Structures are given as C-alpha cells and as structure tokens.
N, C-alpha and C positions, 0 to 999 in steps of 0.2 A: 237777428244779430247772433254772431257766433263768438264765444269767448275762447280764444286759443291759448292753451298752456303748452309748455315744452318741457320735457324731462331730459335732463342732461346728467349722464353718469361720468363721474371723475374718480380718480384714485383716492381723493380725500373725502368723497361723499356724494350724495345725490343733491341736485339742485333743481328746483321747480321754478320756472319763469313764466310770466304772463305777457301777452301782447295786447295792444289796444283792440277793441271790438271792431269788427268789420262784417259787412254782409257776405262777402265772398273772400275766402282765404287766398285765392289766387291774386287778389288785388294787392296783397302785401308784398308779393315777390319783387316788383320794381323798387319799392321803398327799402326793403331789406338789402337788396343787391347794392343800392346806392350808399347805404350807411354802414355796411358790415365792417369796413376798415376804419371807420371813424368812431371812436369811443363815445364822444358827445352825442352824435346823431344816433348811435346805436341805443344809448340810454333812453332816447325819446320814444323808441319803438318797443324796446324790451325792458322789463323790470324784474328784479329778483323777488319772488314771493316767499320762498323758503329754502333753507339749506340744511341738510341733514348730514353732519360729518360722521365718518366711521370712527368708532371708539378705539380700534386697533388695526394693525396690518392684517391680522387673521380675519377680522370681520370684513375688511375690504376685499380680501381674497374670496371669502364666501359669497359676497355680493357679486363680484366679478364672474365667478363660476355660474351663479344663478342666472345672471343676465345673458351670458353666452349660451346657456342651455335653454333659454326661454322660460325661466321659472321666476315667479314673483316672490322675492324674498320678503320676510316679515318687516324689515326696515323700510323697504320700498312701499309695501302695503300701508304701513302706518303713515308714511309721508303723504301718500296720495289721498287716503281717507281723511286725513286731518286738514289738508290745505286746499284740496279741490272743492269747488262748490257742490252742494248737495243735489242740485238740479242737473243730473248727469246728461240729459238730452241737449242742454244748451252748452255743454263743454266739449271741446275737441282737444285731445292730448296728442301732441307731436312727439314722436320717439325716433331714435336713430335706427333701431333694429326691428324689423318686422316681426321676429319671433316673440320678443318681449311685448310688443304691441298687441299681438294676438292673445297672449296670456293675460294681459291687463284687461283687455276687452271682454274676455271670457269670464274672468274671476271677479272683476270689480264693476263691469258694465259701462266703462267709459269708452267712447268712440276714439280710436287711435288712427293717426295718419303718419306716413313716412314719405320721404322724397320731396322733390319740388322745393317749396318755400321752407319746409322744415329743415332740409339739408343745409340751406343757406343760413338759417337762424342758428343752427347748431355749429356751423363753421364760425359764425361771429362770436357765439358764446365760448367756444373753445379758444378763440383768439384773445378775448377780453375777460376770461373767467377769473383771473387773479385780481382784476379790478372790480368785478361784480360782487365778490365775497369779501366782506370786511375782515381784515387781519390776515388774509392769505397773500403771500408774495409769489412772484413768478418762480423764484428759486425753490421755495418749499413745495410748490405744485409740481415742478419738474422732478424733485427728489422722490415725491410720493409716487409719481408715475413710473419712475425707474425701479423703485422697490417693488411695486405691485407687478410690474412687468416681469421681473425676475422670479417672483414667487409664483405667478400664474404659469410661467413657462416650466418651472420645476415641477409644479403640481401636474401639469399636462403630461410631462414625460413620465412621471410616476404612475399615472393612470394607465399607460400603455404597458401592461405586464408582458405582452408578447413581442416586445421590440427585438429581442434576440432571435426569436423564431422568424420575425419579418425579414431579417438579413438572410437567413437560410432560404426562405421562400423566394426572395428576390434573386438570390444567386442561382437557384434552380431554374427560375423563370428566364433569367438571362442566358443560361446555357441552352435551354430549349429554343430560345429565339435565335441564338447563334447557329444552332444546327439547322433551323429552318432557313436562315439567310444563306448559309453555305450551300444547302441543297438547291435553293432557288438560283443562286449565281452559277452553280455547276450545270444546272439544266439549261441556263441561257448560253453558256459556253458550248455545250453539246449541240444545242439547236443552231447557233450561229456558225460554228466551225463545221457543223455537219453539212452545210450547203456546199462547202469547198471539198471536204473529205468525209463523205457519209459512211464509208466502210470502217472507219476507225471506231465508231460507236459499237459495232458488233464485235470488234476484237478486244477492246478495253472496257471493262465494266466499272472499275474503280474511278470515282470522280477526281480524286487528287492526281492520280496517274494520268488520267485523260487531259487534265488542264496542263500538266507539265509537258506532255507530248505536244499539245496544241501550240504551246509557246515555243518549244524546240523546233518542231517541224516547220511551222509557218506555211510557206508555199510548198505544197506537196511535190511539185515538179522539180524542186531543188533537192529532194531527198535522194541520196545515192548510197553506194556501198561504203563510202568513207564515214557515213553517219550511223552505220549499223552498230558499231561498238557503243556509241552513246545511247542508241535506242535500247540495247540490251541492259545498259546501266539503269535506265529509267524504268523499264518494264520488269527487270530482273527475271527475264524469260527469253532465251534465245529464239525459241519457236515463234513467240509473239512478235519479236522484233523483226524476224524474217517475213512474217505474214504482213506486217505493216508496210515494209518496203515493197513487197510484191503488190499489195493493194494500191499503193500510191501510183504505181505505173499503169494500172488499168482502172483507176477510179472514174466513176461517172459524175463526180462533183463538178461544180462550177469553178472556173479558173479566175485568177485575178484577186484572190482573197489576200487581205493585208495581214501581216503577222501581228498576233495579239501583243499588246504592250505588257 
C-alpha cells in the first residue's frame, strides 16, 4: 500500500494533504477526475493534514522565490519533517513543480511524483482551497495571490540588472537581422530578374539601385530612348544609363518576364 500526500503551495502558506491508501496511484485518477468539481466528493478522497501559513508578505515572497528556484525553504522543510510519516519508503509526495520535487527527494529522502493524477488533485485543491482551510475566504485568498504576484514580479525585474543592456543588445541584433534580410531579398531579385535581363547585374552593383531599376524597367523590350532620362535619374550616371539601354537591345535573357510589383 502507498500513502500519497500532496504538497500545495499558495500565497497564504503551504498545505499538506493526504489521500486514501491505494495499491496503485494510477487507480486514483478516475475517482479524482469524477469528484474534482464537487466539494463533497472531493472531501471523501482528499483531506487536509496540515496548513503552514506565512507570517508576512515578505516570508511569502521568500518561499515563492525558493520554490521557483527549486530550493527547499526552512518553512517547507519544517512542515514536511513534522507531518509526513517517518517511514519514508511508504510515503509518496505529490508536487506540482519537478524542480522542487527533485530538491525534496535529494535533501529529505521522500519519493516525489508530478503530473498525471497529481495534476488533477492539485487542480481540485486549487479550486476548493478556501473551503479546505478553516478561516480562509475566497476573497482573502485572491488578495493574497494578487499581492504576492505583484511582489514576485517586482523582485524578478530587480534581479535583472542588465535589463537596459538587453534593449541595446536586442536593437543591435535586430539591425543585423534586417541587414541579412535585405541582402537575402536583394539576391533573390537579382537572381529572378537576371533570367530576363542578366546583363544588368554586371552594370549595377548596388542592391537598392538594382531593385529600383528592375521595378522601373520591367520588360526590357519596352526600354527605349524616352526612358533614358529616368535611367540617368536612378543610376545618377549617364554612362551607366546608356550602357543599360544598349544591353537591353542585345540581351540574351529570357523574354516574357512580368514586371515586379
């Protein structure tokens, strides 16, 4: 027989709950799923063994940080050592976070389990917690969660001393990525338009100028003397504009290319 206990961390304190003894933990899953939404039925499966309230909001924050980092706080250690049976091999402790479970197993020697039926039990405990703990109301539990959430978030922001540097690093990374994207798209334009007008690549080296010319020229067969002035305006070089016009008349590229959008 296995005696299953479940550890539940809340903003107001730690709760240790016990379930009825079963030979296989997996056999509990159908029962828990059936009664998780019904408080009366849930009480028949789960009972509160101990509740360790936090003495202040600062203590609650310290415990929340410890749990998130996978560290066994002294308050948690005292609760488990006081209320869990001394025969550790017959006890299975269900926890929500694998990190804190691994820490408890390493430091205190209790076998820990996560997921499966444990997740369903914790879902039920979270739903009915204010009814399981005497003197706790749903409103006070919500206020405690809200206060701890704000404190925890502020503390996490303070821990990140490099947050200003992160914005600079991200900006530089974004500029590098934009350069790579522009180069990639420019190479695609050169490759695709090069099937129609391959000589243009040899005349124009600048990517931005090449893209503007590809958009302006479109079908090279329609390029004539009337468009020479516009070519000079784009290339800012009369000789290159004349070379483009001459190359379009004797180009070896494929015909029928559509004008880029």
